[in-house]
BALOBA-1460 file (C-alpha; in Angstrom, 3 decimals):
// residues 310
<rec num="1" residu="x" x="191.359" y="236.571" z="45.458"/>
<rec num="2" residu="x" x="194.216" y="234.647" z="47.073"/>
<rec num="3" residu="x" x="194.186" y="230.898" z="46.634"/>
<rec num="4" residu="x" x="193.924" y="228.942" z="49.883"/>
<rec num="5" residu="x" x="196.434" y="226.102" z="49.828"/>
<rec num="6" residu="x" x="195.209" y="222.729" z="51.057"/>
<rec num="7" residu="x" x="196.767" y="221.667" z="54.345"/>
<rec num="8" residu="x" x="198.057" y="218.129" z="54.896"/>
<rec num="9" residu="x" x="196.076" y="215.910" z="57.241"/>
<rec num="10" residu="x" x="196.378" y="217.090" z="60.857"/>
<rec num="11" residu="x" x="196.939" y="213.549" z="62.113"/>
<rec num="12" residu="x" x="199.893" y="213.069" z="59.789"/>
<rec num="13" residu="x" x="201.496" y="216.347" z="60.876"/>
<rec num="14" residu="x" x="200.967" y="215.428" z="64.537"/>
<rec num="15" residu="x" x="202.637" y="212.060" z="63.939"/>
<rec num="16" residu="x" x="205.605" y="213.768" z="62.295"/>
<rec num="17" residu="x" x="205.932" y="216.392" z="65.047"/>
<rec num="18" residu="x" x="205.998" y="213.733" z="67.789"/>
<rec num="19" residu="x" x="208.349" y="211.427" z="65.870"/>
<rec num="20" residu="x" x="210.695" y="214.321" z="65.103"/>
<rec num="21" residu="x" x="210.845" y="215.469" z="68.731"/>
<rec num="22" residu="x" x="211.568" y="211.970" z="70.000"/>
<rec num="23" residu="x" x="213.512" y="210.833" z="66.915"/>
<rec num="24" residu="x" x="211.644" y="207.573" z="67.327"/>
<rec num="25" residu="x" x="208.405" y="206.092" z="65.996"/>
<rec num="26" residu="x" x="208.120" y="203.974" z="69.155"/>
<rec num="27" residu="x" x="208.303" y="206.882" z="71.611"/>
<rec num="28" residu="x" x="206.027" y="208.991" z="69.412"/>
<rec num="29" residu="x" x="203.490" y="206.187" z="69.359"/>
<rec num="30" residu="x" x="203.568" y="205.946" z="73.163"/>
<rec num="31" residu="x" x="202.896" y="209.683" z="73.444"/>
<rec num="32" residu="x" x="200.050" y="209.562" z="70.909"/>
<rec num="33" residu="x" x="198.559" y="206.341" z="72.292"/>
<rec num="34" residu="x" x="198.773" y="204.550" z="68.926"/>
<rec num="35" residu="x" x="200.984" y="201.790" z="67.538"/>
<rec num="36" residu="x" x="204.441" y="202.460" z="66.046"/>
<rec num="37" residu="x" x="203.122" y="201.020" z="62.798"/>
<rec num="38" residu="x" x="200.383" y="203.667" z="62.725"/>
<rec num="39" residu="x" x="202.986" y="206.438" z="63.102"/>
<rec num="40" residu="x" x="205.172" y="204.780" z="60.476"/>
<rec num="41" residu="x" x="202.287" y="204.709" z="58.007"/>
<rec num="42" residu="x" x="201.499" y="208.402" z="58.456"/>
<rec num="43" residu="x" x="204.993" y="209.683" z="57.667"/>
<rec num="44" residu="x" x="205.288" y="208.404" z="54.040"/>
<rec num="45" residu="x" x="201.812" y="209.758" z="53.321"/>
<rec num="46" residu="x" x="202.851" y="213.183" z="54.621"/>
<rec num="47" residu="x" x="206.128" y="213.091" z="52.666"/>
<rec num="48" residu="x" x="204.233" y="212.219" z="49.465"/>
<rec num="49" residu="x" x="201.722" y="214.995" z="50.112"/>
<rec num="50" residu="x" x="204.467" y="217.601" z="50.705"/>
<rec num="51" residu="x" x="206.844" y="216.317" z="48.065"/>
<rec num="52" residu="x" x="209.828" y="216.265" z="50.442"/>
<rec num="53" residu="x" x="211.641" y="213.695" z="52.578"/>
<rec num="54" residu="x" x="211.354" y="214.348" z="56.309"/>
<rec num="55" residu="x" x="213.397" y="211.477" z="57.746"/>
<rec num="56" residu="x" x="216.356" y="209.338" z="56.784"/>
<rec num="57" residu="x" x="215.813" y="205.747" z="57.886"/>
<rec num="58" residu="x" x="219.135" y="204.553" z="59.293"/>
<rec num="59" residu="x" x="220.088" y="201.203" z="60.878"/>
<rec num="60" residu="x" x="220.452" y="202.953" z="64.240"/>
<rec num="61" residu="x" x="217.182" y="204.869" z="64.002"/>
<rec num="62" residu="x" x="215.710" y="208.008" z="62.473"/>
<rec num="63" residu="x" x="217.492" y="211.163" z="61.393"/>
<rec num="64" residu="x" x="215.717" y="214.340" z="60.355"/>
<rec num="65" residu="x" x="216.438" y="215.766" z="56.921"/>
<rec num="66" residu="x" x="217.135" y="219.470" z="56.547"/>
<rec num="67" residu="x" x="213.496" y="219.989" z="55.565"/>
<rec num="68" residu="x" x="212.340" y="218.116" z="58.657"/>
<rec num="69" residu="x" x="214.642" y="220.107" z="60.968"/>
<rec num="70" residu="x" x="213.473" y="223.387" z="59.466"/>
<rec num="71" residu="x" x="209.798" y="222.582" z="59.929"/>
<rec num="72" residu="x" x="209.967" y="221.144" z="63.451"/>
<rec num="73" residu="x" x="210.207" y="224.316" z="65.623"/>
<rec num="74" residu="x" x="207.168" y="225.945" z="64.019"/>
<rec num="75" residu="x" x="205.153" y="222.747" z="64.222"/>
<rec num="76" residu="x" x="206.020" y="222.350" z="67.912"/>
<rec num="77" residu="x" x="204.777" y="225.883" z="68.588"/>
<rec num="78" residu="x" x="201.691" y="225.341" z="66.466"/>
<rec num="79" residu="x" x="200.640" y="222.199" z="68.333"/>
<rec num="80" residu="x" x="201.332" y="223.875" z="71.677"/>
<rec num="81" residu="x" x="198.956" y="226.693" z="70.702"/>
<rec num="82" residu="x" x="196.396" y="224.156" z="69.475"/>
<rec num="83" residu="x" x="196.605" y="222.234" z="72.755"/>
<rec num="84" residu="x" x="195.970" y="225.421" z="74.758"/>
<rec num="85" residu="x" x="193.020" y="226.299" z="72.527"/>
<rec num="86" residu="x" x="191.470" y="222.880" z="73.129"/>
<rec num="87" residu="x" x="192.044" y="223.222" z="76.882"/>
<rec num="88" residu="x" x="190.270" y="226.559" z="76.712"/>
<rec num="89" residu="x" x="187.275" y="224.947" z="75.001"/>
<rec num="90" residu="x" x="187.222" y="222.369" z="77.783"/>
<rec num="91" residu="x" x="187.095" y="225.109" z="80.381"/>
<rec num="92" residu="x" x="190.811" y="225.270" z="81.118"/>
<rec num="93" residu="x" x="190.900" y="222.085" z="83.166"/>
<rec num="94" residu="x" x="193.624" y="221.749" z="85.760"/>
<rec num="95" residu="x" x="193.295" y="217.974" z="85.808"/>
<rec num="96" residu="x" x="196.291" y="216.142" z="84.409"/>
<rec num="97" residu="x" x="200.083" y="215.769" z="84.537"/>
<rec num="98" residu="x" x="202.712" y="218.466" z="85.045"/>
<rec num="99" residu="x" x="206.406" y="217.669" z="84.518"/>
<rec num="100" residu="x" x="208.965" y="219.946" z="86.212"/>
<rec num="101" residu="x" x="212.734" y="219.650" z="85.657"/>
<rec num="102" residu="x" x="214.831" y="221.144" z="88.470"/>
<rec num="103" residu="x" x="218.440" y="220.954" z="89.658"/>
<rec num="104" residu="x" x="218.763" y="218.550" z="92.624"/>
<rec num="105" residu="x" x="220.104" y="221.034" z="95.196"/>
<rec num="106" residu="x" x="217.242" y="223.479" z="94.623"/>
<rec num="107" residu="x" x="214.723" y="220.634" z="94.590"/>
<rec num="108" residu="x" x="215.949" y="219.204" z="97.884"/>
<rec num="109" residu="x" x="216.660" y="222.406" z="99.812"/>
<rec num="110" residu="x" x="213.942" y="224.729" z="98.547"/>
<rec num="111" residu="x" x="211.231" y="223.205" z="96.375"/>
<rec num="112" residu="x" x="210.362" y="219.907" z="98.073"/>
<rec num="113" residu="x" x="210.065" y="221.415" z="101.591"/>
<rec num="114" residu="x" x="207.415" y="223.783" z="100.192"/>
<rec num="115" residu="x" x="205.673" y="221.365" z="97.855"/>
<rec num="116" residu="x" x="203.003" y="220.317" z="100.328"/>
<rec num="117" residu="x" x="201.299" y="223.668" z="99.885"/>
<rec num="118" residu="x" x="201.024" y="223.166" z="96.143"/>
<rec num="119" residu="x" x="199.728" y="219.599" z="96.488"/>
<rec num="120" residu="x" x="197.066" y="220.754" z="98.934"/>
<rec num="121" residu="x" x="195.982" y="223.661" z="96.724"/>
<rec num="122" residu="x" x="195.955" y="221.687" z="93.447"/>
<rec num="123" residu="x" x="195.249" y="218.005" z="94.193"/>
<rec num="124" residu="x" x="194.002" y="217.499" z="90.633"/>
<rec num="125" residu="x" x="197.437" y="218.299" z="89.144"/>
<rec num="126" residu="x" x="199.654" y="215.209" z="88.866"/>
<rec num="127" residu="x" x="203.062" y="216.811" z="89.337"/>
<rec num="128" residu="x" x="206.306" y="214.952" z="88.620"/>
<rec num="129" residu="x" x="209.603" y="216.492" z="89.753"/>
<rec num="130" residu="x" x="212.617" y="215.496" z="87.667"/>
<rec num="131" residu="x" x="215.851" y="216.249" z="89.562"/>
<rec num="132" residu="x" x="218.465" y="216.712" z="86.830"/>
<rec num="133" residu="x" x="221.863" y="218.368" z="86.521"/>
<rec num="134" residu="x" x="221.797" y="218.285" z="82.725"/>
<rec num="135" residu="x" x="220.091" y="220.962" z="80.640"/>
<rec num="136" residu="x" x="216.847" y="219.358" z="79.507"/>
<rec num="137" residu="x" x="215.293" y="220.132" z="76.117"/>
<rec num="138" residu="x" x="211.815" y="220.949" z="77.383"/>
<rec num="139" residu="x" x="210.144" y="220.603" z="74.003"/>
<rec num="140" residu="x" x="211.728" y="217.341" z="72.907"/>
<rec num="141" residu="x" x="211.321" y="215.685" z="76.311"/>
<rec num="142" residu="x" x="207.774" y="216.921" z="76.922"/>
<rec num="143" residu="x" x="208.638" y="218.832" z="80.108"/>
<rec num="144" residu="x" x="206.298" y="221.666" z="81.105"/>
<rec num="145" residu="x" x="208.525" y="223.751" z="83.395"/>
<rec num="146" residu="x" x="212.247" y="223.994" z="84.089"/>
<rec num="147" residu="x" x="213.948" y="225.720" z="87.032"/>
<rec num="148" residu="x" x="217.499" y="226.674" z="86.079"/>
<rec num="149" residu="x" x="220.408" y="228.281" z="87.859"/>
<rec num="150" residu="x" x="222.320" y="230.566" z="85.546"/>
<rec num="151" residu="x" x="222.389" y="233.958" z="83.861"/>
<rec num="152" residu="x" x="218.915" y="233.848" z="82.331"/>
<rec num="153" residu="x" x="219.970" y="233.397" z="78.712"/>
<rec num="154" residu="x" x="217.798" y="230.581" z="77.390"/>
<rec num="155" residu="x" x="216.999" y="231.091" z="73.690"/>
<rec num="156" residu="x" x="213.665" y="229.776" z="72.479"/>
<rec num="157" residu="x" x="212.152" y="229.619" z="75.962"/>
<rec num="158" residu="x" x="209.929" y="231.980" z="77.927"/>
<rec num="159" residu="x" x="212.101" y="232.975" z="80.890"/>
<rec num="160" residu="x" x="211.209" y="234.676" z="84.150"/>
<rec num="161" residu="x" x="213.378" y="235.463" z="87.158"/>
<rec num="162" residu="x" x="212.430" y="233.478" z="90.262"/>
<rec num="163" residu="x" x="215.090" y="234.266" z="92.894"/>
<rec num="164" residu="x" x="218.319" y="236.182" z="93.095"/>
<rec num="165" residu="x" x="220.685" y="235.314" z="95.900"/>
<rec num="166" residu="x" x="223.080" y="236.816" z="98.372"/>
<rec num="167" residu="x" x="226.184" y="234.820" z="99.269"/>
<rec num="168" residu="x" x="227.422" y="234.895" z="102.876"/>
<rec num="169" residu="x" x="229.204" y="232.646" z="105.383"/>
<rec num="170" residu="x" x="226.984" y="230.247" z="107.350"/>
<rec num="171" residu="x" x="227.745" y="227.805" z="110.142"/>
<rec num="172" residu="x" x="226.186" y="225.769" z="112.918"/>
<rec num="173" residu="x" x="225.302" y="227.808" z="116.048"/>
<rec num="174" residu="x" x="227.846" y="225.829" z="118.092"/>
<rec num="175" residu="x" x="230.731" y="227.462" z="116.214"/>
<rec num="176" residu="x" x="229.776" y="230.917" z="117.481"/>
<rec num="177" residu="x" x="230.743" y="230.237" z="121.062"/>
<rec num="178" residu="x" x="233.630" y="227.767" z="120.836"/>
<rec num="179" residu="x" x="237.286" y="228.266" z="121.671"/>
<rec num="180" residu="x" x="237.665" y="230.427" z="118.540"/>
<rec num="181" residu="x" x="234.418" y="232.397" z="118.325"/>
<rec num="182" residu="x" x="233.514" y="233.957" z="114.984"/>
<rec num="183" residu="x" x="233.320" y="237.704" z="115.545"/>
<rec num="184" residu="x" x="234.998" y="239.113" z="112.431"/>
<rec num="185" residu="x" x="235.895" y="237.707" z="109.020"/>
<rec num="186" residu="x" x="239.562" y="237.193" z="109.835"/>
<rec num="187" residu="x" x="238.519" y="234.740" z="112.571"/>
<rec num="188" residu="x" x="237.760" y="232.279" z="109.758"/>
<rec num="189" residu="x" x="241.495" y="231.495" z="109.626"/>
<rec num="190" residu="x" x="240.975" y="229.401" z="112.779"/>
<rec num="191" residu="x" x="238.109" y="227.370" z="111.306"/>
<rec num="192" residu="x" x="237.619" y="224.765" z="108.592"/>
<rec num="193" residu="x" x="236.307" y="226.147" z="105.316"/>
<rec num="194" residu="x" x="233.888" y="223.935" z="103.374"/>
<rec num="195" residu="x" x="234.067" y="224.205" z="99.576"/>
<rec num="196" residu="x" x="231.613" y="223.501" z="96.757"/>
<rec num="197" residu="x" x="233.746" y="221.691" z="94.149"/>
<rec num="198" residu="x" x="231.083" y="221.585" z="91.438"/>
<rec num="199" residu="x" x="231.021" y="225.304" z="90.767"/>
<rec num="200" residu="x" x="231.388" y="226.863" z="87.348"/>
<rec num="201" residu="x" x="234.246" y="229.278" z="86.699"/>
<rec num="202" residu="x" x="231.496" y="231.797" z="85.937"/>
<rec num="203" residu="x" x="230.446" y="231.757" z="89.623"/>
<rec num="204" residu="x" x="233.383" y="233.432" z="91.408"/>
<rec num="205" residu="x" x="231.147" y="234.718" z="94.208"/>
<rec num="206" residu="x" x="230.765" y="231.164" z="95.543"/>
<rec num="207" residu="x" x="234.515" y="230.466" z="95.806"/>
<rec num="208" residu="x" x="236.013" y="231.212" z="99.214"/>
<rec num="209" residu="x" x="239.265" y="232.776" z="97.834"/>
<rec num="210" residu="x" x="237.329" y="235.232" z="95.674"/>
<rec num="211" residu="x" x="234.670" y="235.984" z="98.293"/>
<rec num="212" residu="x" x="237.236" y="236.696" z="101.023"/>
<rec num="213" residu="x" x="239.552" y="238.751" z="98.824"/>
<rec num="214" residu="x" x="236.606" y="240.868" z="97.706"/>
<rec num="215" residu="x" x="235.713" y="241.354" z="101.381"/>
<rec num="216" residu="x" x="239.229" y="242.655" z="102.088"/>
<rec num="217" residu="x" x="240.595" y="239.580" z="103.897"/>
<rec num="218" residu="x" x="244.191" y="238.589" z="103.072"/>
<rec num="219" residu="x" x="247.204" y="236.797" z="104.514"/>
<rec num="220" residu="x" x="246.242" y="233.122" z="104.758"/>
<rec num="221" residu="x" x="245.320" y="230.100" z="102.648"/>
<rec num="222" residu="x" x="241.679" y="230.443" z="101.625"/>
<rec num="223" residu="x" x="241.655" y="227.226" z="99.553"/>
<rec num="224" residu="x" x="242.229" y="224.778" z="102.399"/>
<rec num="225" residu="x" x="239.425" y="222.550" z="103.653"/>
<rec num="226" residu="x" x="237.270" y="219.660" z="102.410"/>
<rec num="227" residu="x" x="235.246" y="219.855" z="99.218"/>
<rec num="228" residu="x" x="231.845" y="218.575" z="98.176"/>
<rec num="229" residu="x" x="230.419" y="218.061" z="94.704"/>
<rec num="230" residu="x" x="226.834" y="218.631" z="95.808"/>
<rec num="231" residu="x" x="225.390" y="221.666" z="97.600"/>
<rec num="232" residu="x" x="223.097" y="219.478" z="99.712"/>
<rec num="233" residu="x" x="226.080" y="217.547" z="101.104"/>
<rec num="234" residu="x" x="227.928" y="220.806" z="101.712"/>
<rec num="235" residu="x" x="225.119" y="222.308" z="103.773"/>
<rec num="236" residu="x" x="224.504" y="219.037" z="105.624"/>
<rec num="237" residu="x" x="228.161" y="219.050" z="106.688"/>
<rec num="238" residu="x" x="227.830" y="222.681" z="107.704"/>
<rec num="239" residu="x" x="224.752" y="221.970" z="109.849"/>
<rec num="240" residu="x" x="226.723" y="219.285" z="111.678"/>
<rec num="241" residu="x" x="229.413" y="221.750" z="112.668"/>
<rec num="242" residu="x" x="232.143" y="220.441" z="110.354"/>
<rec num="243" residu="x" x="233.079" y="223.932" z="109.218"/>
<rec num="244" residu="x" x="231.924" y="227.190" z="107.676"/>
<rec num="245" residu="x" x="230.371" y="227.293" z="104.198"/>
<rec num="246" residu="x" x="229.380" y="229.993" z="101.765"/>
<rec num="247" residu="x" x="225.610" y="229.894" z="101.875"/>
<rec num="248" residu="x" x="223.168" y="231.022" z="99.223"/>
<rec num="249" residu="x" x="220.079" y="232.760" z="100.506"/>
<rec num="250" residu="x" x="217.636" y="230.652" z="98.495"/>
<rec num="251" residu="x" x="219.078" y="227.343" z="99.663"/>
<rec num="252" residu="x" x="219.569" y="228.376" z="103.304"/>
<rec num="253" residu="x" x="216.297" y="230.196" z="103.975"/>
<rec num="254" residu="x" x="214.623" y="227.452" z="106.030"/>
<rec num="255" residu="x" x="217.768" y="226.571" z="107.981"/>
<rec num="256" residu="x" x="218.328" y="230.222" z="108.898"/>
<rec num="257" residu="x" x="214.690" y="230.660" z="109.900"/>
<rec num="258" residu="x" x="214.788" y="227.622" z="112.224"/>
<rec num="259" residu="x" x="218.250" y="228.352" z="113.600"/>
<rec num="260" residu="x" x="219.908" y="225.195" z="112.264"/>
<rec num="261" residu="x" x="222.322" y="227.550" z="110.499"/>
<rec num="262" residu="x" x="223.365" y="231.076" z="111.461"/>
<rec num="263" residu="x" x="225.122" y="233.967" z="109.785"/>
<rec num="264" residu="x" x="228.146" y="234.848" z="111.931"/>
<rec num="265" residu="x" x="228.838" y="238.070" z="109.971"/>
<rec num="266" residu="x" x="226.820" y="240.757" z="108.256"/>
<rec num="267" residu="x" x="228.989" y="240.816" z="105.136"/>
<rec num="268" residu="x" x="227.503" y="239.384" z="101.940"/>
<rec num="269" residu="x" x="227.678" y="239.826" z="98.170"/>
<rec num="270" residu="x" x="225.345" y="239.109" z="95.290"/>
<rec num="271" residu="x" x="225.595" y="235.753" z="93.523"/>
<rec num="272" residu="x" x="226.688" y="235.680" z="89.901"/>
<rec num="273" residu="x" x="223.826" y="233.342" z="88.962"/>
<rec num="274" residu="x" x="220.132" y="233.397" z="89.819"/>
<rec num="275" residu="x" x="217.212" y="230.960" z="89.604"/>
<rec num="276" residu="x" x="215.008" y="231.237" z="86.528"/>
<rec num="277" residu="x" x="211.795" y="229.501" z="85.528"/>
<rec num="278" residu="x" x="211.618" y="228.517" z="81.879"/>
<rec num="279" residu="x" x="208.753" y="227.185" z="79.783"/>
<rec num="280" residu="x" x="208.347" y="226.433" z="76.085"/>
<rec num="281" residu="x" x="207.253" y="229.538" z="74.174"/>
<rec num="282" residu="x" x="203.586" y="230.307" z="74.719"/>
<rec num="283" residu="x" x="203.168" y="227.469" z="77.229"/>
<rec num="284" residu="x" x="203.024" y="229.556" z="80.400"/>
<rec num="285" residu="x" x="199.309" y="230.274" z="79.902"/>
<rec num="286" residu="x" x="198.309" y="226.589" z="80.022"/>
<rec num="287" residu="x" x="196.175" y="226.163" z="83.188"/>
<rec num="288" residu="x" x="198.402" y="223.678" z="85.032"/>
<rec num="289" residu="x" x="201.564" y="225.585" z="84.167"/>
<rec num="290" residu="x" x="200.026" y="228.931" z="85.122"/>
<rec num="291" residu="x" x="198.895" y="227.522" z="88.470"/>
<rec num="292" residu="x" x="202.380" y="226.204" z="89.247"/>
<rec num="293" residu="x" x="204.104" y="229.418" z="88.170"/>
<rec num="294" residu="x" x="201.779" y="231.491" z="90.341"/>
<rec num="295" residu="x" x="202.475" y="229.277" z="93.332"/>
<rec num="296" residu="x" x="206.245" y="229.440" z="92.697"/>
<rec num="297" residu="x" x="206.155" y="233.238" z="92.657"/>
<rec num="298" residu="x" x="204.287" y="233.322" z="95.975"/>
<rec num="299" residu="x" x="206.821" y="230.989" z="97.598"/>
<rec num="300" residu="x" x="209.727" y="232.989" z="96.169"/>
<rec num="301" residu="x" x="208.283" y="236.150" z="97.724"/>
<rec num="302" residu="x" x="208.097" y="234.389" z="101.123"/>
<rec num="303" residu="x" x="211.672" y="233.191" z="100.734"/>
<rec num="304" residu="x" x="212.879" y="236.722" z="99.956"/>
<rec num="305" residu="x" x="211.126" y="237.965" z="103.091"/>
<rec num="306" residu="x" x="213.037" y="235.403" z="105.193"/>
<rec num="307" residu="x" x="216.484" y="236.076" z="103.755"/>
<rec num="308" residu="x" x="216.296" y="239.636" z="102.504"/>
<rec num="309" residu="x" x="217.350" y="238.379" z="99.060"/>
<rec num="310" residu="x" x="216.114" y="239.631" z="95.653"/>
């Protein structure tokens, strides 16, 4: 008969898991609603019980030992599963907070305009949107859902495709009937091109020189024109008739539907990146997360219907 090994105290392991994620007794204590001293007392007891050191105490703070780093990912997953099990025993309550990290352009142009529907359907969920350009560590920063724009390669996270995009020229309706009407792609030589200057080199489809060359247009300077380091500024300038921009279907859906922006040409090409929803492994089944993901998928389907995107 196999011997069952005694497990360390659950409270001590929870204190370590929180302190290791935050690399701070103070922040761990705030999460666990206890004092930093209480967290600090649990760690030496756990280290003595396990016979290993988990932290190095440095003048500037805490640093995980190799043993601590090795144990952390499995403990994070274990406590996530335990949390879901407890929620299930409580009837899968939707009441409580939901933290969502999202890039600012997608938040401002797509998510926030639709958010009223989610708030009306789930008033008991206390959602917080975190508009961030940086790649957030969902586990360490206690974020439930991330919406990322990229190629869908996010190790250690559950990843699902939300929206693919088509890239095509967009402009204000007034540019269609001016002195130099836009009837074919080569007519763009007579207009100001607006450029997104924050693009990655891995996104050639969003650069005017690449987009136009791929469409068969040659013979003039595609790089001229003002630049913007934020997609929201770029599209705001476009709406005001300052020039023609390369629009992405997901970010332009509402403006195209209302006529604030128009597509002067039929030509388009697929974007190199797409929008993905990511969650910590096994976390997508948590009631609040599942409710938000279901709502996101419904809104994405409506957006695809408006733009014809994937």
